C-alpha positions as a Markdown table, in Angstrom:
| # | Residue | x | y | z |
|---|---|---|---|---|
| 1 | Met | 47.2 | 80.6 | 79.1 |
| 2 | Lys | 45.1 | 83.7 | 79.2 |
| 3 | Ser | 44.9 | 85.5 | 82.5 |
| 4 | Leu | 41.8 | 84.9 | 84.6 |
| 5 | Ser | 39.7 | 87.2 | 86.7 |
| 6 | Phe | 40.7 | 85.9 | 90.1 |
| 7 | Ala | 44.4 | 85.7 | 89.1 |
| 8 | Arg | 44.9 | 89.3 | 90.2 |
| 9 | Arg | 43.2 | 88.6 | 93.5 |
| 10 | Gly | 45.7 | 86.2 | 95.1 |
| 11 | Leu | 48.4 | 83.8 | 94.3 |
| 12 | Ala | 48.5 | 80.9 | 96.8 |
| 13 | Val | 45.1 | 79.5 | 95.8 |
| 14 | Phe | 46.1 | 79.5 | 92.1 |
| 15 | Leu | 49.5 | 78.0 | 92.8 |
| 16 | Leu | 47.5 | 75.1 | 94.3 |
| 17 | Leu | 45.0 | 75.1 | 91.5 |
| 18 | Ser | 47.7 | 75.1 | 88.8 |
| 19 | Leu | 49.0 | 71.7 | 90.0 |
| 20 | Phe | 46.1 | 70.1 | 88.2 |
| 21 | Leu | 47.5 | 71.2 | 84.8 |
| 22 | Ala | 50.4 | 68.8 | 85.2 |
| 23 | Leu | 48.4 | 66.0 | 86.8 |
| 24 | Gly | 45.3 | 64.1 | 85.9 |
| 25 | Gly | 43.7 | 60.9 | 84.8 |
| 26 | Cys | 42.5 | 59.9 | 88.2 |
| 27 | Ser | 39.2 | 58.6 | 89.6 |
| 28 | Ala | 36.7 | 60.6 | 91.7 |
| 29 | Tyr | 37.6 | 61.3 | 95.3 |
| 30 | Arg | 35.7 | 61.7 | 98.6 |
| 31 | Val | 34.7 | 65.2 | 99.3 |
| 32 | Glu | 35.6 | 66.3 | 102.8 |
| 33 | Lys | 32.3 | 67.4 | 104.4 |
| 34 | Ser | 32.1 | 70.8 | 105.9 |
| 35 | Thr | 31.0 | 71.3 | 109.5 |
| 36 | Ala | 27.5 | 72.7 | 110.2 |
| 37 | Arg | 29.1 | 76.0 | 111.2 |
| 38 | Gln | 31.1 | 76.2 | 107.9 |
| 39 | Ala | 28.1 | 75.3 | 105.7 |
| 40 | Glu | 25.7 | 77.7 | 107.4 |
| 41 | Ile | 24.1 | 80.0 | 104.9 |
| 42 | Val | 24.8 | 83.6 | 105.7 |
| 43 | Leu | 23.5 | 85.4 | 102.6 |
| 44 | His | 21.4 | 85.0 | 99.5 |
| 45 | Ala | 22.4 | 86.6 | 96.2 |
| 46 | Gly | 20.3 | 86.0 | 93.2 |
| 47 | Glu | 19.6 | 82.3 | 93.1 |
| 48 | His | 22.7 | 81.5 | 95.2 |
| 49 | Asp | 22.9 | 80.6 | 98.8 |
| 50 | Ile | 26.3 | 81.6 | 100.1 |
| 51 | Ala | 27.8 | 79.8 | 103.1 |
| 52 | Phe | 29.9 | 81.2 | 105.9 |
| 53 | Glu | 32.9 | 79.2 | 104.7 |
| 54 | Val | 33.0 | 81.1 | 101.4 |
| 55 | Val | 32.8 | 84.6 | 103.0 |
| 56 | Asn | 35.2 | 83.5 | 105.7 |
| 57 | Phe | 37.8 | 82.5 | 103.0 |
| 58 | Phe | 37.7 | 85.9 | 101.4 |
| 59 | Tyr | 37.5 | 87.7 | 104.8 |
| 60 | His | 40.8 | 86.2 | 105.9 |
| 61 | Asn | 42.5 | 86.5 | 102.5 |
| 62 | Tyr | 41.8 | 90.2 | 102.2 |
| 63 | Lys | 42.7 | 91.0 | 105.8 |
| 64 | Thr | 46.2 | 92.2 | 105.0 |
| 65 | Val | 44.8 | 94.3 | 102.1 |
| 66 | Ile | 42.5 | 96.1 | 104.5 |
| 67 | Asp | 44.8 | 96.5 | 107.6 |
| 68 | Gly | 48.0 | 97.0 | 105.6 |
| 69 | Gly | 49.7 | 94.2 | 107.7 |
| 70 | Asp | 49.1 | 96.1 | 111.0 |
| 71 | Asp | 47.3 | 93.6 | 113.3 |
| 72 | Ser | 47.1 | 96.2 | 116.0 |
| 73 | Val | 44.1 | 97.9 | 114.3 |
| 74 | Trp | 41.9 | 95.0 | 115.3 |
| 75 | Asp | 42.3 | 95.8 | 118.9 |
| 76 | Gly | 42.0 | 99.5 | 118.5 |
| 77 | Pro | 39.1 | 102.0 | 118.6 |
| 78 | Asp | 38.5 | 101.6 | 114.8 |
| 79 | Ala | 38.3 | 97.8 | 114.9 |
| 80 | Glu | 34.6 | 97.8 | 113.9 |
| 81 | Thr | 35.2 | 100.1 | 111.0 |
| 82 | Tyr | 38.0 | 97.8 | 109.7 |
| 83 | His | 35.7 | 94.8 | 110.2 |
| 84 | Gln | 32.9 | 96.4 | 108.2 |
| 85 | Arg | 35.3 | 97.2 | 105.4 |
| 86 | Leu | 36.7 | 93.7 | 105.3 |
| 87 | Trp | 33.2 | 92.2 | 105.5 |
| 88 | Gln | 32.1 | 94.3 | 102.6 |
| 89 | Arg | 35.1 | 93.2 | 100.5 |
| 90 | Ala | 34.5 | 89.6 | 101.4 |
| 91 | Val | 30.9 | 89.8 | 100.3 |
| 92 | Glu | 31.9 | 91.5 | 97.0 |
| 93 | Ala | 34.4 | 88.8 | 96.3 |
| 94 | Ser | 31.8 | 86.1 | 97.1 |
| 95 | Cys | 29.3 | 87.6 | 94.7 |
| 96 | Glu | 32.0 | 87.8 | 92.0 |
| 97 | Leu | 32.8 | 84.1 | 92.5 |
| 98 | Tyr | 29.1 | 83.2 | 91.9 |
| 99 | Ala | 28.8 | 85.7 | 89.1 |
| 100 | Ile | 31.3 | 83.6 | 87.2 |
| 101 | Phe | 28.9 | 80.7 | 87.3 |
| 102 | Asp | 26.1 | 82.9 | 86.1 |
| 103 | Cys | 28.2 | 84.1 | 83.1 |
| 104 | Ala | 29.0 | 80.5 | 82.3 |
| 105 | Glu | 25.3 | 79.6 | 82.2 |
| 106 | Asp | 24.7 | 82.6 | 79.8 |
| 107 | Phe | 27.1 | 80.9 | 77.4 |
| 108 | Gly | 25.4 | 77.5 | 77.7 |
| 109 | Leu | 28.0 | 76.0 | 80.1 |
| 110 | Asp | 26.6 | 74.3 | 83.2 |
| 111 | Pro | 29.1 | 75.1 | 86.0 |
| 112 | Tyr | 27.8 | 72.1 | 88.0 |
| 113 | Gly | 27.5 | 69.8 | 84.9 |
| 114 | Arg | 29.3 | 66.5 | 84.4 |
| 115 | Met | 32.1 | 68.0 | 82.3 |
| 116 | Ile | 33.2 | 70.4 | 85.0 |
| 117 | Glu | 32.6 | 67.9 | 87.8 |
| 118 | Asp | 34.8 | 65.2 | 86.1 |
| 119 | Gln | 37.6 | 67.6 | 85.4 |
| 120 | Met | 37.4 | 68.9 | 89.0 |
| 121 | Asp | 37.4 | 65.5 | 90.5 |
| 122 | Glu | 40.4 | 64.3 | 88.4 |
| 123 | Ala | 42.3 | 67.5 | 89.3 |
| 124 | Ile | 41.7 | 67.4 | 93.0 |
| 125 | Lys | 42.3 | 63.7 | 93.3 |
| 126 | Ala | 45.7 | 64.2 | 91.6 |
| 127 | Ile | 46.5 | 67.1 | 94.0 |
| 128 | Ile | 45.5 | 65.0 | 97.0 |
| 129 | Asp | 47.8 | 62.2 | 95.8 |
| 130 | Ser | 50.7 | 64.6 | 95.6 |
| 131 | Tyr | 50.5 | 65.0 | 99.4 |
| 132 | Pro | 52.0 | 62.5 | 101.9 |
| 133 | Thr | 48.5 | 62.0 | 103.4 |
| 134 | Arg | 45.0 | 63.3 | 102.9 |
| 135 | Arg | 45.3 | 65.1 | 106.3 |
| 136 | Asp | 48.3 | 67.0 | 104.9 |
| 137 | Tyr | 46.1 | 68.2 | 102.0 |
| 138 | Ile | 43.3 | 69.3 | 104.3 |
| 139 | Ala | 45.9 | 71.0 | 106.6 |
| 140 | His | 47.2 | 73.0 | 103.6 |
| 141 | Leu | 43.6 | 74.1 | 102.7 |
| 142 | Glu | 43.1 | 75.1 | 106.3 |
| 143 | Ser | 46.3 | 77.2 | 106.2 |
| 144 | Leu | 44.6 | 79.2 | 103.4 |
| 145 | Tyr | 41.3 | 79.4 | 105.4 |
| 146 | Met | 39.7 | 77.0 | 102.9 |
| 147 | Thr | 37.5 | 74.0 | 103.2 |
| 148 | Asp | 37.3 | 71.3 | 100.6 |
| 149 | Thr | 34.0 | 72.7 | 99.5 |
| 150 | Val | 35.4 | 76.2 | 99.0 |
| 151 | Tyr | 38.4 | 74.7 | 97.1 |
| 152 | Arg | 35.9 | 73.0 | 94.8 |
| 153 | Leu | 34.2 | 76.3 | 94.2 |
| 154 | Met | 37.5 | 78.0 | 93.4 |
| 155 | Met | 38.4 | 75.2 | 91.1 |
| 156 | Arg | 35.0 | 75.3 | 89.5 |
| 157 | Ser | 35.4 | 79.1 | 88.9 |
| 158 | Tyr | 38.8 | 78.5 | 87.4 |
| 159 | Leu | 37.6 | 75.9 | 85.0 |
| 160 | Cys | 34.6 | 78.0 | 84.0 |
| 161 | Gln | 36.8 | 81.0 | 83.2 |
| 162 | Gln | 39.3 | 78.9 | 81.3 |
| 163 | Tyr | 36.4 | 77.3 | 79.2 |
| 164 | Leu | 34.8 | 80.7 | 78.5 |
| 165 | Leu | 38.1 | 82.2 | 77.3 |
| 166 | Glu | 39.4 | 79.3 | 75.3 |
| 167 | Tyr | 36.5 | 77.4 | 73.7 |
| 168 | Ser | 34.6 | 78.5 | 70.6 |
| 169 | Asp | 31.1 | 78.7 | 72.3 |
| 170 | Gly | 32.4 | 80.9 | 75.2 |
| 171 | Val | 33.8 | 84.4 | 75.2 |
| 172 | Ala | 36.1 | 83.2 | 72.5 |
| 173 | Ser | 33.1 | 83.4 | 70.2 |
| 174 | Val | 32.8 | 87.2 | 70.6 |
| 175 | Ser | 33.7 | 88.8 | 67.3 |
| 176 | Asp | 36.8 | 90.9 | 66.9 |
| 177 | Glu | 34.6 | 93.8 | 65.9 |
| 178 | Lys | 32.7 | 93.6 | 69.1 |
| 179 | Leu | 35.9 | 93.5 | 71.2 |
| 180 | Leu | 37.2 | 96.5 | 69.3 |
| 181 | Ala | 34.0 | 98.4 | 70.0 |
| 182 | Phe | 34.2 | 97.4 | 73.6 |
| 183 | Cys | 37.7 | 98.9 | 74.0 |
| 184 | Glu | 36.5 | 102.2 | 72.7 |
| 185 | Asp | 34.3 | 102.5 | 75.8 |
| 186 | Pro | 35.9 | 105.0 | 78.3 |
| 187 | Glu | 35.1 | 102.4 | 81.0 |
| 188 | Val | 37.9 | 100.3 | 79.6 |
| 189 | Ile | 41.5 | 101.4 | 80.2 |
| 190 | Asn | 45.0 | 100.2 | 79.2 |
| 191 | Thr | 47.7 | 99.9 | 81.9 |
| 192 | Leu | 51.2 | 98.7 | 82.7 |
| 193 | Cys | 51.2 | 96.5 | 85.8 |
| 194 | Leu | 54.4 | 96.1 | 87.8 |
| 195 | Thr | 53.7 | 93.1 | 90.0 |
| 196 | Val | 55.7 | 91.8 | 92.9 |
| 197 | Tyr | 54.6 | 88.5 | 94.6 |
| 198 | Phe | 55.4 | 87.5 | 98.1 |
| 199 | Ala | 54.6 | 84.7 | 100.5 |
| 200 | Lys | 51.3 | 85.6 | 102.2 |
| 201 | Asp | 51.9 | 83.8 | 105.6 |
| 202 | Ser | 55.4 | 85.0 | 106.1 |
| 203 | Asp | 56.0 | 88.2 | 108.1 |
| 204 | Thr | 59.6 | 88.3 | 106.8 |
| 205 | Ala | 58.2 | 88.1 | 103.2 |
| 206 | Tyr | 55.7 | 90.9 | 103.9 |
| 207 | Arg | 58.5 | 93.1 | 105.3 |
| 208 | Trp | 60.5 | 92.3 | 102.2 |
| 209 | Ala | 57.6 | 93.4 | 100.1 |
| 210 | Gln | 57.2 | 96.7 | 102.0 |
| 211 | Glu | 60.9 | 97.4 | 101.5 |
| 212 | Arg | 60.6 | 96.5 | 97.8 |
| 213 | Ala | 57.7 | 98.9 | 97.5 |
| 214 | Asp | 59.8 | 101.7 | 99.0 |
| 215 | Leu | 62.6 | 101.0 | 96.5 |
| 216 | Ile | 60.0 | 101.2 | 93.6 |
| 217 | Arg | 58.5 | 104.4 | 94.9 |
| 218 | Ala | 62.0 | 106.0 | 95.0 |
| 219 | Ala | 62.7 | 104.7 | 91.4 |
| 220 | Leu | 59.4 | 106.0 | 90.1 |
| 221 | Thr | 60.3 | 109.6 | 91.0 |
| 222 | Asp | 62.5 | 109.7 | 87.9 |
| 223 | Val | 59.9 | 108.1 | 85.6 |
| 224 | Val | 58.7 | 110.4 | 82.8 |
| 225 | Thr | 57.8 | 108.0 | 80.0 |
| 226 | Asp | 56.1 | 104.6 | 79.7 |
| 227 | Asp | 59.5 | 103.1 | 78.7 |
| 228 | Asp | 60.9 | 104.6 | 82.0 |
| 229 | Phe | 58.2 | 102.7 | 83.8 |
| 230 | Arg | 59.0 | 99.5 | 81.9 |
| 231 | Ala | 62.7 | 99.9 | 82.9 |
| 232 | Val | 61.7 | 100.0 | 86.6 |
| 233 | Ala | 59.5 | 97.0 | 86.1 |
| 234 | Lys | 62.3 | 95.0 | 84.6 |
| 235 | Lys | 64.4 | 95.7 | 87.6 |
| 236 | Tyr | 61.9 | 95.2 | 90.4 |
| 237 | Ala | 59.0 | 93.1 | 89.2 |
| 238 | Thr | 59.0 | 89.4 | 90.0 |
| 239 | Thr | 57.7 | 88.7 | 86.5 |
| 240 | Tyr | 58.0 | 90.6 | 83.3 |
| 241 | Thr | 55.6 | 89.4 | 80.6 |
| 242 | Gln | 54.7 | 90.5 | 77.1 |
| 243 | Glu | 51.8 | 92.4 | 78.6 |
| 244 | Met | 54.4 | 95.0 | 79.8 |
| 245 | Glu | 54.9 | 95.8 | 76.1 |
| 246 | Tyr | 51.4 | 96.3 | 74.9 |
| 247 | Gly | 49.6 | 96.7 | 78.2 |
| 248 | Thr | 47.0 | 95.0 | 80.4 |
| 249 | Tyr | 43.4 | 96.1 | 79.6 |
| 250 | Met | 41.1 | 96.3 | 82.6 |
| 251 | Thr | 37.8 | 97.9 | 83.4 |
| 252 | Leu | 37.7 | 101.3 | 85.1 |
| 253 | Arg | 35.6 | 99.6 | 87.9 |
| 254 | Glu | 38.4 | 97.0 | 88.5 |
| 255 | Phe | 41.0 | 99.8 | 88.5 |
| 256 | Arg | 39.1 | 101.8 | 91.0 |
| 257 | Arg | 38.6 | 98.7 | 93.2 |
| 258 | Leu | 42.3 | 98.1 | 93.2 |
| 259 | Cys | 43.0 | 101.7 | 94.1 |
| 260 | Gly | 40.2 | 101.8 | 96.8 |
| 261 | Asp | 38.7 | 104.9 | 95.2 |
| 262 | Pro | 35.3 | 104.5 | 93.6 |
| 263 | Ser | 35.4 | 108.0 | 92.0 |
| 264 | Leu | 39.0 | 107.9 | 90.6 |
| 265 | Ser | 39.2 | 109.0 | 86.9 |
| 266 | Pro | 42.9 | 108.5 | 85.9 |
| 267 | Ser | 44.5 | 110.3 | 83.0 |
| 268 | Ile | 47.2 | 108.9 | 80.7 |
| 269 | Gly | 50.4 | 108.7 | 82.7 |
| 270 | Tyr | 48.7 | 108.4 | 86.0 |
| 271 | Thr | 50.8 | 106.1 | 88.2 |
| 272 | Thr | 49.4 | 104.5 | 91.4 |
| 273 | Asp | 51.2 | 103.9 | 94.7 |
| 274 | Ala | 52.0 | 100.3 | 95.6 |
| 275 | Leu | 48.6 | 98.5 | 95.8 |
| 276 | Phe | 48.8 | 95.5 | 98.1 |
| 277 | Asp | 46.6 | 92.5 | 97.3 |
| 278 | Thr | 46.5 | 89.2 | 99.1 |
| 279 | Glu | 49.9 | 87.8 | 98.0 |
| 280 | Ser | 51.2 | 90.6 | 95.8 |
| 281 | Phe | 51.4 | 94.3 | 95.2 |
| 282 | Leu | 50.9 | 96.2 | 92.0 |
| 283 | Val | 52.0 | 99.5 | 90.7 |
| 284 | Ile | 49.8 | 100.5 | 87.8 |
| 285 | Arg | 50.5 | 103.1 | 85.2 |
| 286 | Cys | 47.7 | 104.2 | 82.8 |
| 287 | Ile | 48.8 | 104.3 | 79.1 |
| 288 | Pro | 47.1 | 105.0 | 75.8 |
| 289 | Lys | 45.0 | 102.2 | 74.2 |
| 290 | Asn | 46.7 | 100.7 | 71.2 |
| 291 | Phe | 43.9 | 99.9 | 68.7 |
| 292 | Asp | 46.4 | 98.6 | 66.1 |
| 293 | Thr | 47.5 | 96.0 | 68.6 |
| 294 | Ile | 43.9 | 95.1 | 69.3 |
| 295 | Arg | 43.1 | 94.7 | 65.6 |
| 296 | Glu | 46.1 | 92.5 | 65.1 |
| 297 | Asn | 45.5 | 90.5 | 68.3 |
| 298 | Pro | 42.1 | 90.8 | 69.8 |
| 299 | Glu | 43.0 | 88.2 | 72.5 |
| 300 | Val | 44.7 | 91.0 | 74.4 |
| 301 | Val | 41.3 | 92.3 | 75.5 |
| 302 | Arg | 39.2 | 89.1 | 75.7 |
| 303 | Ser | 39.9 | 88.4 | 79.4 |
| 304 | Cys | 39.0 | 92.1 | 80.1 |
| 305 | Tyr | 35.7 | 91.6 | 78.3 |
| 306 | Leu | 35.0 | 88.5 | 80.4 |
| 307 | Gln | 35.9 | 90.5 | 83.6 |
| 308 | Tyr | 33.4 | 93.2 | 82.4 |
| 309 | Leu | 30.6 | 90.6 | 82.1 |
| 310 | Ile | 31.5 | 89.1 | 85.5 |
| 311 | Glu | 31.5 | 92.6 | 87.1 |
| 312 | Asn | 28.0 | 93.3 | 85.8 |
| 313 | Lys | 26.7 | 90.0 | 87.0 |
| 314 | Ala | 28.4 | 90.6 | 90.4 |
| 315 | Ala | 26.8 | 94.0 | 90.7 |
| 316 | Asp | 23.3 | 92.4 | 90.1 |
| 317 | Leu | 24.0 | 89.8 | 92.8 |
| 318 | Glu | 25.1 | 92.5 | 95.3 |
| 319 | Glu | 22.0 | 94.5 | 94.6 |
| 320 | Ser | 19.8 | 91.5 | 95.2 |
| 321 | Met | 21.7 | 90.3 | 98.3 |
| 322 | Thr | 19.9 | 89.7 | 101.6 |
| 323 | Leu | 21.4 | 88.4 | 104.9 |
| 324 | Thr | 20.1 | 85.4 | 106.7 |
| 325 | Asp | 19.7 | 85.5 | 110.5 |
| 326 | Ala | 23.1 | 83.8 | 110.7 |
| 327 | Gly | 24.6 | 86.5 | 108.5 |
| 328 | Arg | 23.1 | 89.4 | 110.5 |
| 329 | Asn | 24.6 | 87.9 | 113.7 |
| 330 | Leu | 28.2 | 87.8 | 112.3 |
| 331 | Asn | 30.8 | 90.0 | 114.0 |
| 332 | Gln | 34.6 | 90.2 | 114.1 |
| 333 | Ser | 35.0 | 87.3 | 116.4 |
| 334 | Ser | 32.9 | 85.1 | 114.1 |
| 335 | Phe | 35.9 | 84.9 | 111.8 |
| 336 | Asp | 38.4 | 83.7 | 114.3 |
| 337 | Thr | 38.3 | 80.1 | 113.0 |
| 338 | Val | 37.4 | 78.4 | 109.7 |
């Protein structure tokens, strides 16, 4: 399966989502209704009304990214600065989520249509049936700071991206020539991504990840060539895929977001420090684009092209964003509960 946009943004949700690939054939299920607090609209972006429960999910799942695992900052003198950074990141992620639906509509796919709804109902019903009780399912969602409504949105985005990448009237319809021209743009870069996954809600796992990152930093001091980097990845990465051979294409905007530096212009051979995301960290090395590989297998850049389209839509949504009264009244304590 091709990689999806949100796959680089967190693992736990997609481990839950991936269960539906092995389960199915079930009838519709009862959607757990959100509370009035959870469903309260906090911002408008384009034609979308975005509820507190959506922003809250991203707020909590990016918390470790912003504070580096140091909870003490939230009681310190810079707590408000950290809150504003986290709030901004949560808003960006919320806009990107809804941008996926806008992209789907551009390709003639109704993200709220019967096809997506039926697949989603079957998938989630099968997942619920895999738990001892429905309450256990809801408790698992709550542990991820999700409501049933937010989970449906995440599932919807997953199915839309899968459709756009794999079906002939989606991004799969974009010609090889257009993809090749797209990759010639300096806003597209090729990278090697050393990825280490860890359990988000385990302090022990997070400490393990920090120690792993230190070992990788030490090993990278001897790296000169791309093959040297691959050797480090084979030793320390939790997964080593074919993409480590030909590279992972991403937009410069995505790379800058991951690095937390909106003005970064990396050269070939540039290698990042360990970049912690919600349940993983990445070490990224910039490598030359391989146009022969792209000509032979344009699929290597198709998901990057979709990410590019999503980013543009998300930027439009962010530009149009307005806060409701409820959104303007949010502060750090507002996110203490789901």
